[in-house]
matplotlib code that plots the C-alpha trace (Angstrom):
import matplotlib.pyplot as plt

x = [0.2, -1.1, -0.1, -0.7, -0.3, -1.9, -5.4, -6.2, -5.4, -7.6, -10.5, -10.1, -9.7, -12.8, -14.8, -13.8, -14.8, -18.1, -17.1, -18.8, -18.1, -14.3, -14.5, -16.3, -14.1, -11.0, -12.7, -13.5, -10.0, -8.7, -11.0, -9.9, -6.2, -6.9, -8.6, -5.8, -3.2, -5.3, -5.5, -1.8, -1.0, -3.3, -1.5, 1.9, 0.8, -0.4, 2.9, 5.1, 3.2, 2.4, 4.6, 2.8, -0.7, -2.8, -4.4, -8.1, -9.0, -7.6, -9.9, -13.1, -15.4, -14.8, -14.6, -11.2, -9.0, -9.5, -6.6, -5.2, -4.9, -5.6, -9.1]
y = [48.7, 47.4, 46.0, 46.7, 43.0, 39.7, 38.4, 40.6, 43.7, 42.3, 41.9, 45.5, 47.0, 45.1, 46.2, 49.9, 49.5, 47.8, 44.8, 42.1, 39.4, 39.9, 40.2, 36.9, 35.2, 36.2, 35.1, 31.7, 31.4, 32.2, 29.6, 27.0, 27.7, 27.4, 24.0, 22.7, 23.8, 22.1, 18.8, 19.0, 19.3, 16.3, 14.2, 15.3, 14.5, 11.0, 10.3, 11.5, 10.0, 6.7, 4.7, 6.3, 5.4, 3.6, 0.3, 0.4, -1.7, 0.9, 3.6, 1.8, 3.0, 0.3, 0.5, 1.4, -1.5, -2.5, -2.2, -5.3, -3.7, -5.5, -4.6]
z = [2.3, -0.9, -4.2, -7.8, -8.8, -7.8, -7.4, -4.5, -6.5, -9.3, -6.9, -5.5, -9.0, -10.2, -7.2, -7.9, -11.6, -10.5, -12.6, -10.6, -13.2, -12.9, -9.2, -8.7, -11.2, -9.2, -6.0, -7.5, -8.7, -5.2, -3.7, -6.2, -5.5, -1.8, -2.3, -4.5, -1.9, 0.9, -1.1, -1.9, 1.9, 2.6, 0.0, 1.3, 4.8, 3.8, 2.0, 4.8, 7.7, 6.0, 8.4, 11.4, 10.3, 12.9, 12.1, 11.3, 14.3, 16.8, 15.3, 16.0, 18.7, 21.2, 25.0, 26.5, 27.8, 31.4, 33.8, 35.4, 38.9, 42.2, 43.1]

ax = plt.figure().add_subplot(projection="3d")
ax.plot(x, y, z, "-o")
ax.set_aspect("equal")
plt.show()
């Protein structure tokens, strides 16, 4: 299993050639791509679930509602 293309292959090749600058540059690029994908998912989630958002008052740290039982 392996590949001769992609950022993972660049990291492995740079490691084998002892090229730490290239290796860390590829790792930083992988991290940036991951962060961008994460932010994109958050944005998509906010847009798709906008109608299901809870009002701000229901998110406050208040005591739970009391039941109206016969006690």
